[in-house]
C-alpha positions in Angstrom: 8.2 45.4 4.9 6.1 42.6 6.4 8.0 39.9 8.4 7.8 36.4 7.1 6.2 33.9 9.4 7.5 30.3 9.5 5.3 27.9 7.5 4.0 25.1 9.7 5.3 21.8 8.6 3.0 19.1 7.2 3.9 15.4 7.5 3.1 13.0 4.8 0.7 10.3 6.0 -1.3 7.4 4.5 -4.9 7.1 5.6 -5.9 3.5 5.7 -9.5 2.3 5.8 -11.2 -1.0 5.9 -15.0 -1.1 5.2 -17.0 -4.2 5.6 -20.4 -4.3 3.8 -23.2 -6.7 4.9 -23.5 -8.3 1.4 -21.6 -8.6 -1.8 -23.8 -5.7 -3.2 -22.0 -3.3 -0.8 -25.4 -2.1 0.3 -25.0 -1.6 4.1 -21.8 -0.9 6.0 -21.4 -3.1 9.0 -17.9 -2.1 10.2 -15.4 0.6 9.5 -11.9 0.8 10.8 -9.3 3.5 10.1 -5.7 4.2 11.0 -2.9 6.3 9.8 0.5 5.0 8.6 3.6 7.0 8.2 5.0 5.3 5.1 3.6 3.3 2.2 5.3 0.0 3.3 3.6 0.3 6.7 0.2 0.9 5.2 0.4 -2.1 2.9 1.9 -4.3 5.6 -1.2 -3.7 7.7 -3.5 -4.7 4.9 -1.3 -7.8 4.2 -1.7 -8.8 7.9 -5.4 -8.3 7.8 -5.8 -10.3 4.6 -3.6 -13.2 5.8 -5.8 -13.4 8.9 -8.8 -13.9 6.7 -7.2 -16.2 4.1 -8.0 -19.5 5.7 -11.7 -18.7 5.8 -12.0 -17.5 2.2 -13.4 -19.7 -0.6 -10.6 -21.2 -2.7 -10.8 -18.7 -5.6 -10.9 -15.7 -3.2 -8.1 -17.2 -1.1 -5.9 -17.6 -4.2 -6.7 -14.0 -5.3 -6.0 -12.7 -1.8 -2.7 -14.5 -1.4 -1.6 -13.6 -4.9 -2.0 -10.0 -3.9 -0.3 -10.4 -0.5 2.6 -12.5 -1.8 2.8 -11.3 -5.4 2.8 -8.2 -7.4 -0.4 -6.6 -6.0 1.1 -5.3 -2.8 4.3 -4.2 -4.6 2.2 -2.2 -7.1 0.2 -0.7 -4.2 3.4 0.5 -2.5 4.5 2.0 -5.8 1.2 3.8 -6.3 1.4 5.3 -2.8 5.0 6.5 -3.5 3.6 8.2 -6.6 0.9 9.9 -4.5 -1.9 7.7 -5.9 -4.5 5.8 -3.8 -4.7 2.0 -3.8 -7.0 -0.7 -2.6 -8.1 -4.3 -2.4 -11.6 -5.8 -2.3 -12.6 -9.4 -1.3 -15.7 -11.3 -0.6 -15.8 -13.1 2.8 -18.7 -15.2 4.1 -21.2 -13.3 1.9 -19.9 -9.9 2.9 -17.8 -7.5 0.9 -14.6 -6.0 2.4 -12.7 -3.1 0.9 -9.3 -1.8 2.0 -8.2 1.6 0.7 -5.1 3.7 1.3 -5.0 7.4 0.4 -1.9 9.5 0.6 -2.3 12.8 2.4 -0.7 15.3 4.8 -1.1 15.7 8.5 -0.3 19.0 10.2 -0.3 20.1 13.8 -1.4 23.5 12.5 -5.0 24.2 11.6 -6.1 24.7 8.1 -6.2 28.5 8.6 -2.6 28.4 9.6 -1.6 26.7 6.4 -3.3 29.3 4.2 -0.8 32.1 3.7 -1.6 35.7 2.7 
């Protein structure tokens, strides 16, 4: 009989990305930043901090929309979606540019992909 090898453990993570496009048409990427959070609340907290930092510079309608998401149900719904394993995001216009924040649930493993595939 073949001996069972221990299965490498995988950690649930949340991959966060902020993409800034040159124009509202999202035609050319000017900046990308990525990080990994260990839980949904941390991932959304980082987006909230980022959006708050931009809020004073946003046009009134976008500022209202951004702060409604940050302080209202938008961020709560986003945390819920991540707990269900669903991605979430937010998009805003800022000084003629388009900014998108996305968070995708995933797994991080210290083992390589070949180690996770079992016979």
